[in-house]
C-alpha positions as CSV (number, residue, x, y, z in Angstrom):
1,M,59.5,-201.3,-34.3
2,R,62.3,-203.1,-36.2
3,V,62.8,-206.8,-35.4
4,L,65.4,-209.3,-36.6
5,V,63.8,-212.7,-37.1
6,A,66.0,-215.8,-36.9
7,M,65.0,-217.8,-40.0
8,S,66.3,-221.4,-40.1
9,G,64.4,-222.2,-43.3
10,G,61.7,-224.2,-41.5
11,V,58.0,-223.6,-41.3
12,D,58.1,-222.2,-37.8
13,S,60.5,-219.4,-38.3
14,S,59.0,-218.6,-41.7
15,L,55.6,-218.1,-40.2
16,A,57.1,-216.1,-37.3
17,A,58.5,-213.7,-39.8
18,A,55.2,-213.5,-41.7
19,L,53.1,-212.9,-38.6
20,L,55.3,-210.1,-37.3
21,S,55.3,-208.5,-40.8
22,A,51.5,-208.7,-40.8
23,R,51.4,-207.0,-37.3
24,G,53.2,-204.0,-38.7
25,F,56.8,-204.8,-37.5
26,D,59.7,-203.7,-39.8
27,V,61.0,-207.3,-40.2
28,V,64.5,-208.3,-41.2
29,G,65.3,-211.9,-41.8
30,A,68.6,-213.6,-40.7
31,T,70.0,-217.1,-41.0
32,V,73.0,-218.1,-39.1
33,K,75.7,-220.2,-40.8
34,T,77.3,-222.4,-38.1
35,L,79.2,-225.0,-40.1
36,C,81.6,-225.3,-43.0
37,Y,79.4,-227.4,-45.3
38,G,82.3,-228.5,-47.5
39,E,83.8,-230.3,-44.5
40,S,80.6,-231.5,-42.8
41,P,78.9,-234.1,-45.0
42,G,75.3,-234.9,-44.1
43,T,74.6,-231.5,-42.6
44,S,72.9,-229.8,-45.6
45,K,69.3,-230.6,-44.4
46,T,69.6,-230.0,-40.7
47,C,68.1,-227.0,-38.9
48,C,71.1,-224.8,-39.7
49,G,72.2,-226.4,-43.0
50,L,72.8,-225.1,-46.4
51,E,69.3,-226.0,-47.5
52,G,67.9,-223.9,-44.7
53,I,69.7,-220.8,-45.9
54,V,68.2,-221.3,-49.4
55,D,64.7,-221.8,-48.1
56,A,64.9,-218.9,-45.7
57,R,66.0,-216.6,-48.4
58,A,63.1,-217.8,-50.6
59,V,60.6,-217.0,-47.9
60,A,62.1,-213.6,-47.3
61,Q,61.7,-212.8,-50.9
62,Q,58.0,-214.0,-50.7
63,L,57.5,-211.6,-47.8
64,G,59.4,-208.8,-49.3
65,I,61.8,-208.4,-46.4
66,P,65.6,-208.2,-46.4
67,H,67.5,-211.3,-45.6
68,Y,71.0,-211.7,-44.2
69,V,73.3,-214.6,-43.6
70,F,75.5,-214.3,-40.5
71,D,78.7,-216.5,-40.4
72,L,78.9,-217.6,-36.8
73,E,81.0,-220.7,-37.5
74,E,83.8,-219.6,-35.2
75,E,81.4,-218.6,-32.3
76,F,79.4,-221.8,-32.7
77,A,82.6,-224.0,-32.6
78,R,83.7,-222.2,-29.4
79,D,80.4,-222.1,-27.5
80,V,78.7,-225.3,-28.6
81,I,81.0,-227.8,-30.3
82,D,84.0,-227.3,-27.9
83,D,81.7,-227.5,-24.9
84,F,80.1,-230.7,-26.3
85,V,83.5,-232.3,-26.7
86,A,84.7,-231.2,-23.3
87,E,81.7,-232.6,-21.5
88,Y,81.9,-236.0,-23.1
89,A,85.6,-236.1,-22.4
90,Q,84.7,-235.7,-18.7
91,G,82.2,-238.4,-18.7
92,R,79.1,-236.2,-18.8
93,T,76.3,-236.0,-21.4
94,P,75.7,-232.4,-22.7
95,N,72.7,-230.9,-24.4
96,P,74.2,-228.9,-27.3
97,C,70.8,-227.5,-28.4
98,V,70.6,-225.5,-25.1
99,R,74.0,-224.1,-25.7
100,C,73.1,-223.2,-29.3
101,N,69.9,-221.4,-28.2
102,S,71.6,-219.6,-25.4
103,Y,74.5,-218.3,-27.4
104,T,74.2,-218.6,-31.2
105,K,70.5,-218.1,-31.6
106,F,70.0,-215.4,-29.1
107,R,73.1,-213.7,-27.7
108,D,75.0,-213.5,-30.9
109,L,71.8,-212.8,-32.9
110,L,71.0,-209.8,-30.5
111,R,74.5,-208.4,-31.2
112,R,73.9,-208.6,-34.9
113,A,70.4,-207.1,-34.5
114,R,71.9,-204.0,-32.8
115,M,74.3,-203.6,-35.8
116,L,71.2,-203.5,-38.1
117,G,69.3,-201.0,-35.9
118,C,66.7,-203.6,-34.7
119,D,64.9,-203.1,-31.4
120,R,63.9,-206.8,-30.9
121,I,64.8,-210.3,-32.1
122,A,62.3,-213.0,-32.8
123,T,62.3,-216.8,-33.4
124,G,59.9,-219.6,-34.2
125,H,60.2,-221.2,-30.8
126,Y,57.1,-222.6,-29.2
127,A,57.0,-220.5,-26.0
128,Q,55.2,-217.4,-24.7
129,I,56.4,-214.0,-23.7
130,E,54.4,-212.2,-21.0
131,R,55.1,-208.6,-20.2
132,S,53.4,-207.1,-17.2
133,D,54.2,-205.1,-14.0
134,G,57.5,-204.0,-15.6
135,R,58.7,-207.7,-15.8
136,T,59.2,-210.1,-18.7
137,R,58.3,-213.7,-18.1
138,L,58.8,-216.8,-20.3
139,R,55.8,-219.1,-20.2
140,R,55.3,-222.6,-21.6
141,A,53.6,-222.7,-25.1
142,A,49.9,-223.2,-25.4
143,D,50.7,-226.4,-27.3
144,R,52.4,-228.3,-24.5
145,S,53.4,-231.1,-26.8
146,K,55.6,-228.6,-28.8
147,D,56.7,-226.5,-25.8
148,Q,60.4,-225.5,-26.2
149,T,61.0,-223.6,-23.0
150,Y,63.2,-226.4,-21.7
151,F,65.9,-225.3,-24.2
152,L,65.7,-221.6,-23.2
153,W,66.7,-221.6,-19.5
154,A,70.2,-220.3,-20.2
155,I,69.3,-217.2,-22.2
156,D,70.3,-213.8,-20.8
157,R,67.8,-211.5,-19.1
158,E,68.6,-208.8,-21.6
159,V,67.7,-211.2,-24.5
160,L,64.4,-212.0,-22.8
161,D,63.4,-208.3,-22.6
162,R,64.0,-207.9,-26.3
163,L,62.4,-211.2,-27.5
164,E,59.3,-211.8,-29.6
165,L,57.8,-215.3,-29.9
166,P,54.8,-215.1,-32.2
167,L,54.0,-218.8,-32.3
168,G,53.5,-219.3,-28.5
169,K,49.7,-219.5,-28.7
170,L,49.6,-221.8,-31.8
171,T,49.7,-225.5,-32.3
172,K,51.9,-227.1,-34.9
173,Q,48.8,-227.9,-37.0
174,Q,47.7,-224.3,-36.9
175,V,51.2,-223.1,-37.9
176,R,51.2,-225.4,-41.0
177,K,47.7,-224.3,-41.9
178,R,48.5,-220.6,-41.6
179,A,51.7,-221.1,-43.7
180,R,49.8,-222.9,-46.4
181,E,47.2,-220.1,-46.5
182,L,50.0,-217.6,-46.9
183,G,51.6,-219.7,-49.6
184,L,54.9,-220.0,-47.8
185,E,57.3,-222.4,-49.6
186,T,58.2,-224.1,-46.3
187,A,54.7,-224.9,-45.2
188,D,55.1,-228.6,-45.6
189,K,58.8,-228.9,-45.0
190,P,59.5,-231.8,-42.6
191,E,61.2,-231.1,-39.2
192,S,64.8,-231.8,-38.5
193,F,65.8,-233.7,-35.3
194,D,69.5,-234.5,-35.8
195,I,72.1,-232.5,-34.0
196,C,73.5,-230.5,-36.9
197,F,77.2,-231.3,-36.3
198,V,76.6,-235.0,-35.5
199,P,74.7,-236.4,-38.5
200,G,73.3,-239.8,-37.8
201,G,73.9,-239.5,-34.0
202,D,77.4,-241.0,-34.0
203,Y,78.7,-239.1,-31.0
204,A,81.8,-241.3,-30.6
205,G,82.7,-240.9,-34.2
206,F,82.4,-237.2,-34.0
207,L,84.5,-237.0,-30.8
208,A,87.2,-239.0,-32.5
209,T,87.6,-236.2,-35.0
210,R,88.1,-233.7,-32.1
211,L,90.0,-235.7,-29.5
212,N,93.3,-237.4,-29.8
213,Q,92.9,-241.1,-30.0
214,E,95.2,-241.4,-26.9
215,H,92.6,-239.4,-24.8
216,A,91.3,-241.3,-21.8
217,A,87.8,-241.2,-23.2
218,F,88.8,-243.7,-25.9
219,Q,90.9,-245.9,-23.7
220,P,89.8,-249.3,-22.4
221,G,88.5,-249.5,-18.9
222,P,86.6,-251.8,-16.5
223,I,82.9,-252.3,-16.2
224,L,82.1,-252.7,-12.5
225,T,78.9,-253.6,-10.6
226,L,77.8,-251.4,-7.7
227,D,79.7,-253.7,-5.3
228,S,82.9,-253.1,-7.3
229,R,82.9,-256.5,-9.0
230,R,84.5,-256.4,-12.4
231,V,82.2,-258.0,-15.0
232,G,83.7,-256.8,-18.3
233,S,85.6,-254.1,-20.1
234,H,84.8,-251.3,-22.5
235,E,86.6,-249.5,-25.4
236,G,86.1,-245.9,-24.1
237,Y,83.7,-244.4,-21.6
238,C,82.7,-241.6,-24.1
239,R,80.5,-244.3,-25.7
240,Y,78.3,-244.6,-22.6
241,T,75.8,-242.4,-20.8
242,V,73.8,-242.8,-17.6
243,G,70.7,-245.0,-18.2
244,Q,72.2,-246.8,-21.2
245,R,71.6,-250.6,-21.7
246,K,73.5,-251.3,-25.0
247,R,77.0,-252.7,-25.0
248,L,76.8,-254.0,-21.5
249,P,77.7,-257.5,-20.2
250,G,74.8,-260.1,-20.0
251,G,74.1,-262.9,-17.6
252,F,72.2,-260.8,-14.9
253,P,68.8,-261.8,-13.5
254,E,67.4,-258.4,-14.3
255,P,68.0,-255.6,-16.9
256,I,71.2,-253.8,-16.2
257,Y,72.0,-250.1,-17.0
258,V,74.9,-247.6,-16.8
259,V,74.6,-246.0,-13.4
260,K,77.7,-243.9,-13.2
261,I,80.8,-243.0,-15.3
262,Q,84.1,-242.3,-13.5
263,P,86.5,-240.7,-16.0
264,E,89.3,-240.5,-13.5
265,T,89.6,-244.3,-13.5
266,R,87.9,-244.9,-16.9
267,T,85.3,-246.9,-15.1
268,V,81.7,-247.6,-16.2
269,V,79.5,-248.6,-13.2
270,I,76.4,-250.7,-13.9
271,G,73.4,-251.7,-11.9
272,P,69.6,-252.4,-11.9
273,A,66.9,-249.9,-12.7
274,S,66.4,-249.2,-9.1
275,A,69.9,-247.7,-8.8
276,L,69.0,-245.1,-11.4
277,E,66.2,-243.5,-9.3
278,S,66.9,-240.2,-7.6
279,R,64.8,-238.0,-5.3
280,L,67.4,-235.3,-4.7
281,V,68.8,-233.5,-7.7
282,S,71.8,-231.1,-7.6
283,V,72.0,-228.5,-10.4
284,G,74.9,-226.2,-11.2
285,E,75.9,-223.5,-13.7
286,L,72.7,-221.7,-12.8
287,N,70.9,-219.1,-14.8
288,W,67.8,-217.3,-13.5
289,L,65.5,-215.4,-15.8
290,G,64.3,-213.3,-12.8
291,E,65.1,-213.2,-9.1
292,P,66.2,-216.6,-7.8
293,P,63.6,-218.4,-5.7
294,D,64.0,-218.9,-2.0
295,V,64.8,-222.1,-0.2
296,G,61.6,-223.9,0.6
297,V,59.8,-222.7,-2.5
298,E,57.7,-225.3,-4.3
299,V,58.8,-225.7,-8.0
300,S,58.7,-228.2,-10.8
301,L,61.7,-229.7,-12.5
302,Q,62.2,-231.1,-16.0
303,I,65.4,-233.1,-16.6
304,R,64.9,-234.0,-20.3
305,H,63.2,-232.5,-23.2
306,R,60.5,-235.1,-23.5
307,A,60.3,-235.9,-19.8
308,P,57.3,-234.8,-17.8
309,E,57.9,-232.2,-15.1
310,V,57.9,-233.3,-11.6
311,A,57.0,-231.3,-8.4
312,G,59.8,-230.6,-6.0
313,R,61.0,-228.2,-3.3
314,I,64.2,-226.2,-3.1
315,T,66.2,-227.5,-0.1
316,A,69.5,-225.6,-0.7
317,L,70.6,-222.7,-2.8
318,T,73.9,-220.9,-3.4
319,A,75.2,-218.8,-6.3
320,E,76.6,-221.9,-7.8
321,R,74.1,-224.7,-7.1
322,V,70.6,-225.5,-6.2
323,A,69.3,-228.7,-4.6
324,I,65.7,-229.8,-5.3
325,H,63.9,-232.6,-3.4
326,L,61.4,-234.3,-5.8
327,S,58.0,-235.6,-4.9
328,Q,58.6,-238.6,-7.1
329,A,61.8,-240.4,-7.9
330,Q,63.2,-239.7,-11.4
331,R,65.1,-242.2,-13.4
332,A,68.5,-241.6,-15.0
333,V,69.3,-238.1,-13.7
334,T,72.3,-237.6,-16.0
335,P,75.2,-235.3,-15.2
336,G,75.7,-232.7,-17.9
337,Q,72.1,-232.7,-19.1
338,S,69.9,-229.6,-18.6
339,A,67.4,-229.1,-15.8
340,A,64.7,-226.5,-16.3
341,I,63.0,-225.1,-13.2
342,Y,59.4,-223.8,-13.3
343,E,56.8,-222.2,-11.1
344,D,53.5,-223.2,-12.6
345,D,54.1,-222.6,-16.3
346,V,56.7,-219.9,-15.9
347,L,60.3,-220.8,-16.6
348,L,62.3,-219.5,-13.6
349,G,65.7,-220.6,-15.0
350,G,67.8,-223.7,-14.8
351,G,71.2,-225.2,-15.0
352,R,73.3,-228.3,-15.7
353,I,72.7,-231.4,-13.7
354,V,75.6,-232.2,-11.3
355,G,74.0,-235.4,-10.0
356,G,71.2,-237.1,-8.2
357,S,70.8,-239.3,-5.2
358,S,68.2,-241.6,-3.7
359,C,68.0,-239.5,-0.5
360,P,64.4,-239.9,0.7
């Protein structure tokens, strides 16, 4: 079976290629180019930077497998960067890594795989594929501290059926150990955590390169308390996100946070920590990896990558939205962020958070 392995130039994807090759797969390596490096200073060492292409090619040579570089800059800009800008412009906080996984790393990669006559695609993600009873399921990784299923809720079912994830049962320590034993050049390469097109995490600075400075997201507006009392002003709501404490007025008897962003009036609403707690979460832009669950089904919800999952029950479900009542209130349920929905350790699907409420 011929498999196209997405090789970012890191240790995880390098070992994924090596393990599949050792298992007898006809392995082809591929690295995606998503940025114009000459115009994107600081991106050379990110997960999809120029250094990654060089390292991936070196590992491919070590393994004796062919290696291709796919220029997906146009697709990446359309599906990931443009969406990132549009979400912030509307006062929401997106998760570009989910978009990148759903489109660039899987959908577009599968399309290239077919062109090369590959039956499957593979990545170095920490997650497990289970095939039984004619169904393909995506399970959490054995190493829960490295589990990446949260980023995979939006992949197509067709992608899931053709996916190999050889690292799902390994820990990060085991991955590095195996890579050293095989002499892979990337065995001790450090991980990258920055968003590739926002080096240093300066979101507002990046948005300024994409949005006209006259856009409402950069215009001054009021900072209001929950009872509509004006206590300050800001220089653009795109600089704020739900749960934020920085750049807020002082003089309150308790810590104050951003509770809501209202782009239509350029308003940032602030309040105490208690105002951030939600028991009912509404999720839209749904994608299910199997059949959608029924109303009343007990599930668990994860609303941030590093957040623990929390038990909940589906109280309403349409083609566009699902409402989940949580057993414990969650803090800073942020519109635009991803919500991954699980049954035990199986990823059912997910969507984008529309909002939360304190409904008991």
